[in-house]
C-alpha positions as CSV (number, residue, x, y, z in Angstrom):
1,M,77.0,74.0,43.6
2,K,74.1,75.9,44.3
3,I,71.6,76.5,41.2
4,R,69.9,79.9,41.6
5,Q,66.0,79.9,41.3
6,I,63.5,82.4,40.3
7,E,60.1,82.3,41.3
8,L,57.8,84.2,39.1
9,T,54.4,85.2,40.1
10,D,51.5,84.3,37.3
11,A,51.5,88.0,36.3
12,E,55.6,88.4,36.2
13,R,55.3,85.2,34.0
14,K,52.4,86.2,31.9
15,A,54.0,89.6,31.2
16,L,57.6,88.1,30.2
17,D,55.8,85.6,28.0
18,H,53.9,88.6,26.2
19,G,57.5,90.4,26.0
20,Y,59.0,87.2,24.5
21,K,56.5,86.7,22.0
22,H,55.7,90.4,21.0
23,G,58.3,92.4,22.4
24,K,59.6,95.7,19.9
25,T,63.2,94.7,19.5
26,A,64.7,91.4,19.5
27,S,67.3,92.1,22.4
28,Y,64.3,92.5,24.7
29,R,62.7,89.4,23.5
30,K,65.8,87.5,24.1
31,R,66.2,89.3,27.8
32,C,62.7,87.9,28.7
33,H,63.3,84.5,27.0
34,I,66.2,84.6,29.4
35,I,64.4,84.9,32.9
36,L,61.7,82.5,31.5
37,L,64.0,79.5,31.0
38,K,65.8,80.5,34.3
39,S,62.6,80.5,36.3
40,D,61.9,76.8,34.5
41,G,65.0,75.6,36.2
42,R,67.6,75.4,33.6
43,I,71.0,76.3,34.3
44,A,73.1,79.3,32.8
45,K,75.3,77.4,30.6
46,D,72.0,75.6,28.8
47,I,70.6,78.8,28.9
48,A,73.4,80.9,27.4
49,Q,73.7,78.1,24.5
50,I,69.8,78.1,23.8
51,T,70.0,81.9,23.5
52,D,73.2,82.4,21.7
53,T,74.9,84.6,24.3
54,N,77.7,83.9,26.9
55,I,77.2,83.0,30.5
56,Q,78.2,86.3,31.9
57,S,75.3,87.9,30.2
58,V,73.0,85.8,31.6
59,Y,74.1,86.4,34.9
60,N,73.8,90.1,34.0
61,W,70.4,90.3,33.3
62,L,69.0,88.0,36.1
63,N,70.7,90.6,38.5
64,R,69.1,93.3,36.4
65,Y,65.6,91.6,36.6
66,D,66.1,91.0,40.5
67,A,66.9,94.7,40.8
68,E,64.5,96.3,38.5
69,G,61.9,93.7,37.2
70,I,60.7,94.0,33.7
71,Q,61.6,97.3,33.2
72,G,65.3,96.5,33.7
73,L,65.4,94.1,30.8
74,Q,64.7,97.2,28.4
75,T,67.6,99.0,27.0
76,K,68.2,102.3,28.5
77,A,68.0,105.5,26.8
78,G,72.0,106.3,25.7
79,Q,72.7,102.9,25.0
80,G,74.2,102.1,21.8
81,R,75.2,103.8,18.8
82,P,74.0,107.4,18.5
83,R,72.4,108.0,15.4
84,I,74.1,109.2,12.4
85,L,71.6,111.0,10.6
86,D,68.4,112.9,12.2
């Protein structure tokens, strides 16, 4: 079984660490944490347990990070429930 590795530059690690500690939303902080844990060599099963999510979500965020970088971890406009009141 091949374990997927993520190599981060110092700038990427610093940006993800800042997002993990100071991110605007809990979901963004969790996504940054997932990428940081994976870059430390942890397996998806362990990351899923640590972040209280499922393994497929871990892989989905890893793929999105690979494709779009740290900007891909943000929740995109139009996602989630629409506002009830303006």
